[in-house]
BANU-48060 format. One line per field, with one value per residue: x, z, y of N, C-alpha, C in turn; residue number from 0; residue in one letter. Coordinates in Angstrom, 2 decimals. Atoms other than C-alpha are relative to their C-alpha. Example, Ala and Ser with C-alpha at 12.3 -4.5 7.8 and 13.67 -1.06 7.14 Angstrom:
REM residues 2
n_u = [0.89;-0.82]
n_w = [0.00;-0.06]
n_v = [-1.19;-1.19]
ca_u = [12.30;13.67]
ca_w = [7.80;7.14]
ca_v = [-4.50;-1.06]
c_u = [0.90;-0.77]
c_w = [0.00;0.73]
c_v = [1.20;1.09]
num = [0;1]
residu = [A;S]
This chain:
REM residues 301
n_u = [-1.01;0.60;-0.55;0.50;1.20;0.14;0.49;-1.15;-0.80;0.72;-0.18;-1.39;-0.20;0.78;-0.58;-1.20;0.45;0.56;-0.77;0.98;0.78;1.43;0.45;-0.04;1.16;1.20;0.01;0.27;1.27;-0.28;-0.10;-1.36;-0.54;-0.25;-1.19;-1.16;-0.30;-0.54;-1.36;-0.83;-0.24;-0.92;-1.35;-0.45;-0.38;-1.04;-1.28;-0.29;0.72;-0.22;0.22;-0.43;1.12;-0.32;1.24;1.15;-0.33;-0.90;-0.95;-0.67;-1.40;-0.79;0.67;1.21;-0.37;-0.46;1.12;1.13;0.14;0.46;1.39;0.78;-0.01;0.89;1.37;0.23;0.16;1.33;0.92;-0.06;0.66;1.44;0.39;0.02;1.16;1.22;-0.17;-0.18;1.29;0.00;-0.76;0.82;-0.74;-0.29;-1.33;-0.23;-0.95;-0.44;-0.34;-0.30;1.17;0.22;0.37;1.34;1.00;-0.01;-0.40;0.57;1.45;0.48;-0.59;0.63;1.38;0.00;-0.34;1.14;1.04;-0.34;-0.15;0.95;-0.08;-1.20;0.23;-1.17;-0.07;-1.05;-0.48;-0.69;-0.94;-1.19;-0.86;-0.58;1.06;0.35;-1.09;0.16;1.16;-0.37;-0.89;0.79;0.96;1.34;0.44;-0.63;-1.02;0.24;-0.41;-0.49;-0.62;-1.39;-0.91;0.01;-1.20;0.16;-0.05;1.21;1.02;-0.42;0.67;-0.03;0.53;1.34;0.55;-0.78;0.78;-0.68;0.44;0.11;0.09;1.24;0.07;1.28;0.01;-0.49;-1.39;-0.89;-0.70;0.97;-0.09;-1.37;-0.19;-0.76;-0.45;-0.94;0.33;-0.77;0.75;1.17;-0.39;0.49;1.46;0.66;0.35;0.94;-0.46;0.49;-0.66;-1.14;0.39;0.71;-0.88;-0.12;-0.99;-1.35;-0.48;-0.39;-1.20;-1.14;-0.40;-0.56;-1.30;-0.95;-0.43;-0.45;1.01;0.77;1.16;-0.10;1.28;0.76;1.11;0.42;1.41;-0.01;1.13;-0.17;1.07;-0.19;-1.13;0.46;0.86;-0.85;-0.68;1.01;0.28;-1.16;-0.80;-1.33;-0.07;-0.10;-0.47;0.89;0.05;0.81;1.30;0.84;0.32;0.45;1.33;-0.11;-0.76;0.89;1.03;-0.63;-0.09;-1.41;-0.91;-1.13;-1.25;-0.92;-1.14;-1.30;0.11;1.32;0.29;0.62;-0.20;0.77;0.86;-0.55;0.71;-0.79;0.42;-0.87;-0.80;0.11;1.26;1.09;1.01;1.17;0.23;0.66;-0.95;-0.93;0.74;0.13;-1.34;-0.26;0.90;-0.49;-1.28;0.25;0.84;-0.37;0.34;1.42;0.60;0.06;1.11;-0.36;0.88]
n_w = [0.53;0.62;1.30;0.54;0.81;1.15;-0.49;-0.56;1.15;0.59;-0.88;0.16;1.32;0.11;-0.89;0.70;1.15;-0.40;-1.14;-1.01;-0.34;0.03;1.39;0.41;-0.60;0.71;1.34;-0.14;-0.72;-1.33;-1.03;-0.35;-0.98;0.67;0.85;-0.89;-0.54;1.08;0.27;-1.13;0.17;1.13;-0.44;-0.91;0.76;0.97;-0.69;-0.51;0.59;1.43;0.24;-0.95;-0.29;0.13;-0.29;0.35;1.18;-0.11;1.11;-0.01;-0.42;0.84;0.04;0.80;1.41;0.46;0.05;0.81;1.30;-0.17;-0.43;1.19;0.88;-0.60;0.28;1.43;0.20;-0.49;1.04;1.12;-0.47;0.05;1.41;0.48;-0.61;0.64;1.44;0.65;-0.08;0.31;-0.85;-0.91;-0.87;0.37;0.50;-0.05;1.05;0.08;1.38;0.36;0.54;1.43;0.14;-0.57;0.86;1.43;0.28;-0.84;-0.07;0.84;-0.48;-1.27;0.31;0.59;-1.07;-0.90;0.68;-0.09;-1.41;-0.66;-1.45;-0.41;-0.15;0.43;-0.57;0.70;-0.64;1.03;-0.45;0.83;-0.20;-1.34;-0.95;0.11;-0.59;-1.44;-0.42;0.10;-1.13;-1.23;-0.01;0.24;1.26;0.26;1.01;0.67;1.39;-0.10;1.19;-0.23;-0.57;-1.45;-0.50;-1.28;0.13;-0.55;1.04;1.28;1.13;1.25;1.13;0.35;1.23;0.51;0.10;0.60;-0.46;1.03;-0.41;0.57;0.11;0.58;1.44;0.72;-0.39;1.14;0.37;0.16;1.31;0.29;0.15;-1.14;-0.89;-1.02;-1.33;-0.28;0.50;-0.84;-1.39;-0.44;0.00;-1.29;-0.11;-1.03;-0.19;-1.14;-1.27;-0.40;-0.33;1.11;0.97;1.18;-0.29;-0.14;1.34;0.70;-0.66;0.38;1.37;-0.03;-0.67;0.89;1.00;-0.70;0.19;-1.16;0.33;-0.73;-0.61;-0.26;-0.96;-0.28;-0.23;-0.29;0.60;1.45;0.71;-0.23;0.84;1.38;0.13;-0.09;1.29;0.96;-0.29;0.35;-1.18;0.14;0.68;-1.00;0.43;-0.53;0.78;1.22;-0.34;-0.67;0.85;1.33;0.29;0.30;1.23;1.11;0.12;0.44;-1.05;-0.37;0.99;-0.55;0.73;0.14;-0.76;0.00;0.05;-0.32;-1.43;-0.20;-1.31;-0.28;-1.15;-0.72;-1.08;-1.21;-1.00;-1.18;-0.09;-1.20;-0.71;0.39;0.92;0.08;1.27;0.93;0.39;0.97;1.25;0.69;0.49;1.17;1.07;0.52;0.68;1.27;0.87;-0.11;1.18;0.33;0.25;-1.15;-0.01;0.15;-0.78]
n_v = [-0.92;-1.17;-0.36;-1.26;0.20;-0.89;-1.28;-0.72;-0.44;-1.13;-1.15;-0.43;-0.61;-1.22;-1.01;-0.47;-0.78;-1.29;-0.53;-0.37;1.19;-0.32;0.03;1.40;0.67;-0.47;0.59;1.44;0.11;0.49;-1.02;-0.37;0.94;1.29;-0.16;-0.14;1.33;0.82;-0.44;0.43;1.43;0.16;-0.36;1.05;1.19;-0.37;-0.09;-1.33;-1.13;-0.23;-1.42;-1.02;-0.89;-1.42;-0.70;0.84;0.78;1.16;0.13;1.30;0.06;0.91;1.31;-0.15;-0.13;1.34;0.94;-0.47;0.66;1.39;-0.06;-0.31;1.18;1.00;-0.40;0.20;1.44;0.34;-0.47;0.96;1.22;-0.25;-0.04;1.38;0.66;-0.49;0.19;-1.30;-0.68;-1.44;-0.91;-0.79;-0.90;-1.38;-0.35;-1.45;-0.36;-1.39;-0.35;-1.38;-0.68;0.29;1.41;0.18;-0.64;0.34;1.39;1.05;0.22;1.11;1.25;0.38;0.38;1.34;0.95;0.07;0.75;1.42;0.37;-0.90;0.06;-0.73;-1.43;-0.75;-1.34;-0.73;-1.23;-0.76;-1.02;0.04;1.16;-0.05;0.32;1.41;0.78;-0.13;0.79;1.41;0.28;-0.06;1.08;-0.52;0.58;1.30;-0.26;-1.27;-0.17;-1.38;-0.60;-0.38;0.98;0.07;0.65;0.69;1.45;0.59;0.03;0.59;-0.64;0.76;-0.77;0.48;-0.57;-1.12;-1.23;-1.14;-1.30;-1.03;-1.40;-0.53;-1.46;-0.44;0.25;-1.19;-0.25;-0.21;1.23;1.09;0.64;0.45;1.45;0.49;-1.06;0.47;-0.50;-1.21;-1.15;-0.21;-0.27;-1.30;-0.01;0.18;1.41;0.45;1.37;0.76;-0.28;0.83;1.36;0.64;0.64;-0.87;-1.04;0.56;0.38;-1.23;-0.53;0.84;-0.33;-1.35;0.05;0.67;-0.98;-1.19;-1.03;-0.40;-0.82;-1.27;-0.39;1.22;-0.02;1.38;0.33;1.44;0.71;0.06;-0.71;-1.43;-0.42;-0.10;-1.18;-1.18;-0.16;-0.46;-1.41;-0.80;-0.33;0.56;1.29;1.05;1.33;1.02;1.23;-0.04;0.59;-0.99;-1.17;0.43;-0.52;-1.43;-0.18;0.38;-1.03;-1.22;-1.01;-0.02;0.57;0.74;-0.22;1.13;-0.50;0.66;1.46;0.52;0.14;1.31;0.60;1.21;0.19;1.15;0.68;-0.14;0.98;0.07;1.23;0.80;-0.18;0.88;-0.54;0.87;0.67;-0.91;-1.04;0.61;0.24;-1.28;-0.35;0.83;-0.49;-1.27;0.23;0.69;-0.81;-1.41;-0.80;0.04;-1.32;-0.90;-0.93;-1.41;-0.88]
ca_u = [-3.42;-4.33;-3.86;-4.34;-7.80;-8.83;-10.70;-7.51;-5.62;-8.31;-8.07;-4.29;-4.37;-7.14;-5.57;-2.29;-4.22;-5.94;-3.40;-6.43;-8.15;-11.51;-11.74;-10.68;-13.39;-16.01;-15.02;-15.29;-18.57;-17.07;-17.28;-14.18;-13.79;-14.08;-11.49;-9.15;-9.43;-8.79;-5.70;-4.39;-4.81;-3.09;-0.09;0.06;0.16;2.43;5.12;4.84;3.48;3.07;2.20;3.69;1.02;1.15;-1.61;-4.84;-3.07;-1.06;2.04;3.54;6.75;9.50;7.65;4.41;6.10;7.66;4.35;2.03;2.89;2.39;-0.87;-2.15;-1.11;-3.00;-6.19;-5.79;-5.39;-8.58;-10.39;-9.19;-10.41;-13.88;-13.96;-13.13;-15.86;-18.42;-17.23;-16.17;-19.50;-20.51;-18.31;-19.69;-18.63;-17.15;-14.23;-12.83;-11.11;-9.05;-8.60;-6.94;-9.39;-8.88;-9.11;-12.21;-14.00;-12.95;-11.70;-13.31;-17.09;-17.66;-15.28;-16.74;-20.24;-19.38;-17.79;-20.77;-23.14;-21.33;-20.98;-24.15;-23.34;-20.11;-20.40;-17.97;-16.93;-14.91;-12.81;-11.41;-8.38;-4.98;-2.16;-0.55;-3.85;-4.61;-1.18;-1.76;-5.20;-3.73;-1.00;-3.59;-5.69;-8.65;-8.82;-7.96;-6.03;-5.72;-5.48;-3.34;-1.83;1.47;4.52;4.62;7.78;8.12;8.85;5.53;3.54;3.73;2.92;2.04;1.63;-2.02;-2.99;-1.03;-2.21;-1.33;-1.51;-2.56;-1.97;-5.33;-5.98;-9.06;-10.17;-9.20;-5.67;-2.85;-1.30;-4.50;-3.85;-0.14;0.97;3.45;4.41;7.46;6.96;9.64;7.26;4.68;6.69;5.42;1.77;-0.65;-1.07;-3.92;-2.71;-3.78;-2.78;0.38;0.20;-1.63;-0.15;-0.88;1.15;4.07;4.26;4.36;6.92;9.15;9.15;9.79;12.66;14.27;14.45;15.47;12.20;10.12;6.62;6.41;2.69;0.81;-2.58;-3.65;-7.19;-7.86;-10.69;-10.46;-13.85;-13.13;-9.81;-11.52;-14.12;-11.38;-9.47;-12.66;-13.13;-9.66;-8.07;-5.04;-3.89;-3.70;-2.36;-4.83;-5.30;-6.56;-9.33;-10.59;-10.75;-11.91;-15.50;-14.59;-12.02;-14.59;-17.17;-14.64;-14.81;-11.15;-8.14;-5.48;-1.92;0.44;3.35;7.03;8.33;5.26;3.62;2.95;2.62;1.27;-1.80;-0.76;-2.39;-1.18;-1.30;0.03;2.86;2.27;-1.30;-4.23;-6.62;-10.15;-11.28;-13.52;-10.76;-8.38;-11.08;-11.65;-7.90;-7.59;-10.59;-9.14;-5.68;-7.19;-9.40;-7.41;-8.60;-12.33;-14.63;-14.26;-16.75;-16.39;-17.70]
ca_w = [33.74;32.73;29.16;27.23;25.68;22.38;24.28;26.16;22.85;21.46;24.49;24.15;20.41;20.63;23.60;21.65;18.67;20.60;23.42;25.69;27.55;27.82;24.04;23.46;25.85;24.09;20.66;21.95;23.78;27.19;30.48;31.70;34.61;32.39;29.96;32.82;34.31;30.93;30.34;33.83;33.18;29.82;31.41;34.10;31.58;29.19;31.86;32.81;31.96;28.27;28.62;30.25;31.98;30.96;32.70;31.22;28.24;27.65;25.55;24.55;26.38;24.98;25.92;24.39;21.13;20.93;21.53;19.41;15.96;17.24;18.93;15.71;13.73;16.19;15.74;11.97;12.12;14.17;11.55;8.86;10.96;11.31;7.58;6.90;9.31;7.52;4.07;3.31;4.45;3.94;5.26;8.27;10.39;10.00;7.95;8.61;5.56;5.48;2.21;0.92;-0.38;-4.11;-3.76;-1.57;-4.03;-7.40;-7.02;-4.13;-4.41;-7.31;-5.94;-2.44;-3.90;-5.92;-2.90;-0.70;-3.31;-3.14;0.66;2.11;5.68;5.75;7.07;5.32;7.16;5.15;6.85;4.67;5.22;3.81;3.64;6.89;8.76;7.43;8.40;11.90;12.11;11.00;13.62;16.27;15.32;14.25;10.78;9.41;6.34;4.15;0.48;0.16;-2.41;-0.79;0.44;4.06;5.97;8.93;9.42;11.21;7.99;4.72;1.47;-1.80;-5.14;-6.18;-9.00;-11.18;-11.07;-13.03;-11.72;-13.83;-13.46;-13.96;-15.03;-15.88;-19.46;-20.41;-18.96;-21.28;-21.24;-21.72;-25.41;-25.14;-26.27;-23.39;-20.39;-18.15;-14.41;-14.36;-16.30;-13.52;-10.41;-10.34;-10.79;-7.88;-6.71;-4.78;-3.26;-0.88;2.77;4.39;4.68;1.40;-1.18;-4.02;-2.36;-1.50;-5.09;-6.55;-3.96;-4.84;-8.55;-7.87;-5.50;-8.04;-10.50;-7.85;-8.24;-5.68;-5.93;-4.94;-4.18;-2.50;-0.82;0.89;0.70;2.19;-0.12;-3.75;-4.84;-3.25;-5.10;-8.44;-7.80;-6.82;-10.05;-12.10;-10.38;-11.48;-8.02;-9.21;-10.69;-8.99;-9.17;-8.76;-9.89;-13.45;-11.96;-10.03;-12.94;-15.91;-15.64;-15.59;-18.37;-20.58;-19.84;-20.61;-17.27;-16.58;-18.76;-18.02;-18.97;-20.34;-17.92;-18.25;-16.32;-15.98;-12.58;-11.86;-8.67;-7.22;-5.07;-2.36;-0.11;3.44;6.00;9.56;9.96;12.40;13.31;13.27;10.35;10.30;7.55;6.05;6.09;4.29;1.75;0.95;0.68;-1.76;-3.77;-4.09;-5.05;-7.81;-9.22;-9.28;-12.71;-12.55;-13.56;-11.20;-10.31;-11.59;-9.35]
ca_v = [-31.19;-27.65;-26.39;-23.16;-22.89;-21.34;-18.63;-17.72;-17.60;-15.27;-13.00;-12.87;-12.10;-9.52;-7.78;-7.60;-6.23;-3.43;-2.91;-2.80;-5.65;-3.88;-3.42;-7.04;-8.22;-6.09;-7.43;-11.02;-10.33;-11.07;-9.24;-7.41;-9.82;-12.92;-11.55;-10.61;-14.10;-15.73;-13.59;-14.37;-18.10;-17.76;-16.03;-18.71;-21.55;-19.61;-19.38;-15.72;-12.28;-11.46;-7.77;-4.70;-2.62;1.06;2.99;1.65;0.12;-3.03;-3.52;-6.86;-7.70;-9.95;-13.14;-11.83;-10.84;-14.32;-16.11;-13.95;-15.41;-18.98;-18.00;-16.43;-19.50;-21.73;-19.71;-19.78;-23.57;-23.78;-21.68;-24.08;-27.01;-25.43;-24.76;-28.42;-29.54;-27.40;-28.50;-24.93;-23.48;-19.85;-17.09;-15.22;-12.29;-8.84;-7.51;-4.03;-2.56;0.61;2.48;5.62;8.21;7.63;3.86;4.04;6.32;4.91;1.31;-0.54;0.06;-2.34;-4.97;-4.90;-5.03;-8.13;-9.83;-8.97;-10.38;-13.72;-13.64;-12.08;-13.12;-11.10;-7.55;-5.18;-2.02;0.51;3.16;5.95;8.20;8.97;6.42;7.53;7.33;3.86;2.55;3.91;2.29;-1.04;-0.86;-0.03;-3.05;-0.90;-2.50;-5.96;-4.76;-1.68;-0.73;2.39;4.76;5.70;3.85;2.71;1.83;-0.52;-4.21;-4.72;-4.22;-6.13;-4.31;-6.08;-4.29;-4.50;-2.13;0.29;3.90;7.03;10.58;13.54;17.25;18.91;22.51;24.58;23.98;27.58;27.27;28.38;24.86;22.88;22.20;21.33;17.87;17.52;19.62;19.19;19.57;22.27;24.53;24.32;25.20;28.80;27.87;28.03;24.44;22.84;19.57;16.82;16.99;15.64;11.87;11.26;8.90;11.34;14.08;11.80;10.50;14.01;15.13;12.18;13.01;16.70;15.92;13.59;16.51;19.03;20.93;22.81;24.25;27.90;28.33;25.48;25.32;22.07;20.68;17.26;16.20;15.10;16.45;19.83;20.00;19.36;22.05;24.51;23.85;24.27;27.64;28.77;28.75;26.77;23.46;20.08;16.53;13.66;10.09;9.72;7.56;10.59;13.03;10.93;12.13;15.84;15.46;13.71;16.40;19.13;20.94;20.06;19.29;16.68;17.61;14.99;15.37;14.56;12.76;10.55;10.25;6.57;4.57;1.33;0.89;-1.57;-4.15;-3.55;-6.37;-6.75;-9.26;-12.09;-11.11;-13.48;-12.88;-14.28;-16.62;-13.93;-11.30;-13.66;-14.51;-10.83;-10.20;-13.09;-11.81;-8.32;-9.60;-11.71;-8.95;-5.70;-4.62;-5.27;-2.44;0.51;3.20;6.75;9.51]
c_u = [-0.69;0.67;-0.62;-1.18;-0.01;-0.49;1.14;0.92;-0.65;0.19;1.41;0.19;-0.76;0.53;1.28;-0.38;-0.43;0.79;-0.92;-0.90;-1.49;-0.55;-0.02;-1.21;-1.29;-0.11;-0.37;-1.27;0.18;-0.07;1.47;0.62;0.32;1.25;1.26;0.41;0.63;1.44;0.95;0.33;0.97;1.44;0.56;0.51;1.11;1.35;0.35;-0.79;0.36;-0.21;0.69;-1.16;0.46;-1.27;-1.17;0.28;0.95;0.90;0.69;1.42;0.73;-0.67;-1.25;0.29;0.46;-1.17;-1.09;-0.08;-0.51;-1.46;-0.92;-0.08;-0.94;-1.46;-0.34;-0.21;-1.38;-1.07;-0.04;-0.71;-1.52;-0.50;-0.10;-1.22;-1.29;0.05;0.11;-1.30;0.12;0.83;-0.96;0.91;0.30;1.42;0.11;1.12;0.35;0.38;0.35;-1.18;-0.29;-0.48;-1.42;-1.08;-0.10;0.38;-0.82;-1.51;-0.50;0.52;-0.64;-1.45;-0.09;0.30;-1.20;-1.15;0.21;0.05;-0.91;0.08;1.28;-0.33;1.30;-0.07;1.20;0.34;0.90;0.89;1.20;0.89;0.56;-1.03;-0.36;1.09;-0.09;-1.16;0.30;0.90;-0.76;-1.05;-1.43;-0.58;0.76;1.11;-0.36;0.43;0.37;0.71;1.49;0.84;-0.04;1.23;-0.29;-0.06;-1.26;-1.12;0.57;-0.82;0.18;-0.61;-1.32;-0.46;0.82;-0.91;0.85;-0.60;-0.04;0.07;-1.22;-0.01;-1.40;0.04;0.53;1.46;0.89;0.70;-0.94;0.13;1.37;0.09;0.72;0.52;0.95;-0.35;0.72;-0.72;-1.15;0.34;-0.53;-1.52;-0.52;-0.53;-1.01;0.25;-0.65;0.86;1.19;-0.49;-0.72;1.01;0.19;1.07;1.41;0.57;0.48;1.28;1.24;0.51;0.64;1.40;1.06;0.55;0.48;-0.96;-0.76;-1.14;-0.01;-1.28;-0.88;-1.09;-0.46;-1.51;-0.08;-1.14;0.08;-1.06;0.13;1.14;-0.46;-0.87;0.83;0.74;-0.98;-0.28;1.19;0.89;1.43;-0.04;0.25;0.55;-0.87;0.10;-0.87;-1.40;-0.96;-0.47;-0.50;-1.34;0.06;0.76;-0.87;-1.06;0.58;0.10;1.42;0.82;1.13;1.23;0.80;1.35;1.25;0.80;-1.38;-0.14;-0.76;0.33;-0.78;-0.98;0.47;-0.99;0.92;-0.56;0.95;0.76;-0.30;-1.29;-1.05;-0.99;-1.15;-0.12;-0.62;0.92;0.98;-0.68;-0.14;1.35;0.31;-0.84;0.56;1.31;-0.21;-0.76;0.36;-0.55;-1.45;-0.55;-0.08;-1.14;0.50;-0.98;-0.76]
c_w = [-0.73;-1.36;-0.45;-0.93;-1.19;0.43;0.59;-1.11;-0.66;0.83;-0.15;-1.32;-0.14;0.91;-0.62;-1.16;0.40;1.11;1.14;0.28;-0.07;-1.43;-0.52;0.53;-0.73;-1.38;0.06;0.80;1.36;1.00;0.28;0.94;-0.64;-0.87;0.86;0.57;-1.07;-0.31;1.11;-0.10;-1.15;0.43;0.95;-0.76;-1.01;0.66;0.53;-0.71;-1.47;-0.36;1.08;0.20;-0.05;0.20;-0.25;-1.18;0.30;-1.22;0.11;0.52;-0.88;-0.13;-0.89;-1.48;-0.58;-0.20;-0.99;-1.38;0.11;0.43;-1.19;-0.94;0.53;-0.27;-1.48;-0.30;0.47;-1.00;-1.18;0.37;-0.06;-1.44;-0.58;0.54;-0.70;-1.51;-0.73;-0.04;-0.22;0.99;0.85;0.76;-0.66;-0.55;-0.01;-0.97;0.12;-1.43;-0.11;-0.77;-1.45;-0.20;0.49;-0.93;-1.38;-0.32;0.76;-0.09;-0.82;0.51;1.29;-0.22;-0.57;1.07;0.95;-0.62;0.09;1.45;0.87;1.52;0.55;0.04;-0.33;0.55;-0.61;0.74;-0.99;0.64;-0.90;0.38;1.41;1.06;-0.03;0.57;1.53;0.52;-0.03;1.17;1.32;0.08;-0.27;-1.32;-0.22;-1.05;-0.68;-1.45;-0.14;-1.28;0.17;0.54;1.52;0.45;1.34;-0.19;0.53;-1.02;-1.30;-1.14;-1.26;-1.10;-0.47;-1.37;-0.40;-0.16;-0.63;0.53;-1.17;0.65;-0.71;0.07;-0.48;-1.51;-0.81;0.34;-1.23;-0.47;-0.35;-1.34;-0.35;-0.07;1.21;0.80;1.03;1.34;0.32;-0.47;0.94;1.43;0.52;-0.03;1.45;0.05;1.14;0.17;1.21;1.23;0.24;0.42;-1.12;-0.98;-1.25;0.21;0.06;-1.35;-0.77;0.60;-0.38;-1.38;-0.06;0.59;-0.88;-1.06;0.64;-0.11;1.29;-0.44;0.87;0.72;0.16;1.03;0.18;0.22;0.14;-0.60;-1.52;-0.75;0.16;-0.84;-1.44;-0.20;0.06;-1.31;-1.06;0.18;-0.28;1.17;-0.09;-0.80;1.07;-0.62;0.69;-0.87;-1.24;0.28;0.54;-0.91;-1.39;-0.38;-0.41;-1.30;-1.22;-0.23;-0.46;1.05;0.54;-1.16;0.72;-0.85;-0.09;0.54;-0.25;1.21;0.43;1.50;0.20;1.38;0.08;1.13;0.67;1.00;1.21;1.06;1.20;0.03;1.32;0.77;-0.55;-0.90;-0.08;-1.39;-1.02;-0.47;-1.04;-1.33;-0.79;-0.55;-1.28;-1.19;-0.63;-0.77;-1.36;-1.00;0.06;-1.12;-0.43;-0.15;1.27;-0.17;-0.15;0.77;-0.92]
c_v = [1.16;0.28;1.31;-0.28;0.96;1.38;0.82;0.49;1.22;1.26;0.57;0.74;1.31;1.11;0.57;0.91;1.41;0.69;0.42;-1.21;0.26;-0.06;-1.43;-0.75;0.38;-0.66;-1.48;-0.26;-0.68;1.15;0.30;-1.03;-1.35;0.08;0.08;-1.35;-0.89;0.39;-0.42;-1.48;-0.26;0.28;-1.06;-1.21;0.29;0.22;1.37;1.07;0.18;1.47;0.84;0.95;1.45;0.80;-0.93;-0.90;-1.14;-0.05;-1.35;0.13;-1.01;-1.37;0.07;0.09;-1.34;-0.95;0.39;-0.68;-1.43;-0.04;0.30;-1.18;-1.08;0.33;-0.16;-1.48;-0.45;0.45;-0.98;-1.30;0.17;0.02;-1.40;-0.73;0.40;-0.13;1.33;0.79;1.50;0.80;0.82;0.96;1.33;0.12;1.51;0.35;1.48;0.31;1.48;0.59;-0.36;-1.42;-0.24;0.54;-0.62;-1.45;-1.04;-0.20;-1.19;-1.34;-0.47;-0.42;-1.41;-1.06;-0.18;-0.79;-1.50;-0.49;0.88;0.00;0.66;1.49;0.74;1.41;0.70;1.28;0.72;1.06;0.01;-1.18;-0.06;-0.37;-1.47;-0.91;0.05;-0.82;-1.49;-0.39;-0.04;-1.11;0.43;-0.50;-1.30;0.10;1.31;-0.08;1.47;0.44;0.25;-1.13;0.09;-0.77;-0.67;-1.49;-0.67;-0.11;-0.56;0.60;-0.84;0.86;-0.61;0.51;1.21;1.23;1.09;1.29;0.98;1.37;0.57;1.53;0.38;-0.15;1.18;0.30;0.06;-1.28;-1.14;-0.73;-0.55;-1.52;-0.59;1.20;-0.60;0.63;1.31;1.26;0.40;0.42;1.33;0.12;-0.06;-1.44;-0.22;-1.50;-0.65;0.28;-0.91;-1.38;-0.71;-0.61;0.84;1.06;-0.56;-0.43;1.21;0.57;-0.80;0.31;1.38;-0.02;-0.64;0.94;1.30;1.17;0.28;0.90;1.24;0.40;-1.23;0.28;-1.44;-0.07;-1.51;-0.78;0.11;0.80;1.51;0.55;0.19;1.24;1.28;0.25;0.49;1.49;0.91;0.38;-0.53;-1.29;-1.07;-1.28;-1.04;-1.25;0.20;-0.56;1.05;1.12;-0.38;0.63;1.46;0.25;-0.33;1.07;1.34;1.09;0.13;-0.56;-0.70;0.26;-1.28;0.47;-0.83;0.54;-0.48;-0.22;-1.31;-0.54;-1.31;0.26;-1.29;-0.58;0.00;-0.94;0.02;-1.33;-0.72;0.16;-0.96;0.72;-1.01;-0.61;0.95;1.13;-0.54;-0.25;1.29;0.46;-0.76;0.46;1.27;-0.19;-0.65;0.87;1.48;0.87;-0.15;1.40;0.83;0.98;1.42;0.88;0.94]
num = [0;1;2;3;4;5;6;7;8;9;10;11;12;13;14;15;16;17;18;19;20;21;22;23;24;25;26;27;28;29;30;31;32;33;34;35;36;37;38;39;40;41;42;43;44;45;46;47;48;49;50;51;52;53;54;55;56;57;58;59;60;61;62;63;64;65;66;67;68;69;70;71;72;73;74;75;76;77;78;79;80;81;82;83;84;85;86;87;88;89;90;91;92;93;94;95;96;97;98;99;100;101;102;103;104;105;106;107;108;109;110;111;112;113;114;115;116;117;118;119;120;121;122;123;124;125;126;127;128;129;130;131;132;133;134;135;136;137;138;139;140;141;142;143;144;145;146;147;148;149;150;151;152;153;154;155;156;157;158;159;160;161;162;163;164;165;166;167;168;169;170;171;172;173;174;175;176;177;178;179;180;181;182;183;184;185;186;187;188;189;190;191;192;193;194;195;196;197;198;199;200;201;202;203;204;205;206;207;208;209;210;211;212;213;214;215;216;217;218;219;220;221;222;223;224;225;226;227;228;229;230;231;232;233;234;235;236;237;238;239;240;241;242;243;244;245;246;247;248;249;250;251;252;253;254;255;256;257;258;259;260;261;262;263;264;265;266;267;268;269;270;271;272;273;274;275;276;277;278;279;280;281;282;283;284;285;286;287;288;289;290;291;292;293;294;295;296;297;298;299;300]
residu = [M;H;S;I;T;L;R;Q;L;E;I;F;C;R;T;A;E;Y;S;N;L;S;I;A;A;E;K;L;H;L;T;Q;S;A;A;S;M;A;L;A;Q;F;E;K;Y;A;G;G;A;V;F;T;R;L;G;R;G;L;R;L;N;D;R;G;R;R;L;L;P;A;A;G;A;A;L;E;A;Y;D;R;F;L;A;A;C;S;D;G;G;P;L;R;G;Q;V;R;I;G;A;S;T;T;I;A;N;Y;C;L;P;A;L;L;G;Q;F;A;G;K;N;P;Q;V;E;L;I;L;R;V;G;N;T;E;E;M;A;G;A;L;R;A;G;E;I;D;F;A;V;V;E;G;E;V;S;G;Q;D;L;E;A;T;N;W;K;R;D;E;L;A;V;I;V;P;R;A;H;R;L;A;G;R;H;S;V;H;L;S;E;L;T;R;E;R;W;I;L;R;E;H;G;S;G;T;L;S;T;L;Q;G;V;L;A;A;D;G;L;R;L;E;Q;V;R;E;I;G;H;T;E;A;I;K;R;A;V;E;A;G;M;G;I;A;C;L;S;V;L;A;V;Q;K;E;A;K;A;G;S;L;A;M;L;K;I;A;P;S;L;R;R;W;F;S;M;L;E;P;R;G;R;Y;Q;S;R;Q;A;K;A;L;L;T;W;L;K;R;H;P;N;R;K;T;V;N;A]
């Protein structure tokens, strides 16, 4: 009697993750023909096709979407079995993390360094972009999970609050408002603003607060890099809104001033995970580590 093998389950899950059999085969160190044969056998034993062929890509059909959660759970159970056999031996393998720019620069370095020190056989790969880009990479199976600044919608992704963050409006140290005790956002609508690009969590948070008060900024220039924004503000090109984590060093040195804004600009950094997708033992271990240590010492640029 024939049965579905673990290798066939892996091929199915990885092909679903990447929507491409060739990439799945490469990730599993298989030839294209071996992966194709394994997927064909899986479909035979699973009772029918699990993908719709679209050109060179593959998309899960109804049967595939129904089977994927159970297939992922089976692989996770096998991982747990191997861990039990090895008495919880050392973690091995690769973890691909996505992170929003602020988080990648000012929160994750110390945490990832501490995790790597405890797990030297785990290879950590960090991909950086804005929230929208990281959500897209997660959906495409290019990363295992993400830590993002903005809100993400969609039932295919699960977001968990991780770390509280506060945004600051920064101005040149000689700005007329630099010494004010408190400044309302309505007083700043006519200023020249330098903001992050569309898709960033920082921009979406500011836009949400402005919209709630019926406010609109009149002069906006977009720059997609936090350090470039800070240098532009120091040069007197405008004012900006960035995480307090990103501007602490400059504020302490006196090259920039942080305004105390009303209403306050606060948000959550979130852990973003794919629903129903298989996660390796090392990826789950890193997720658990980060969730337990959100407030460890961070790194200032």
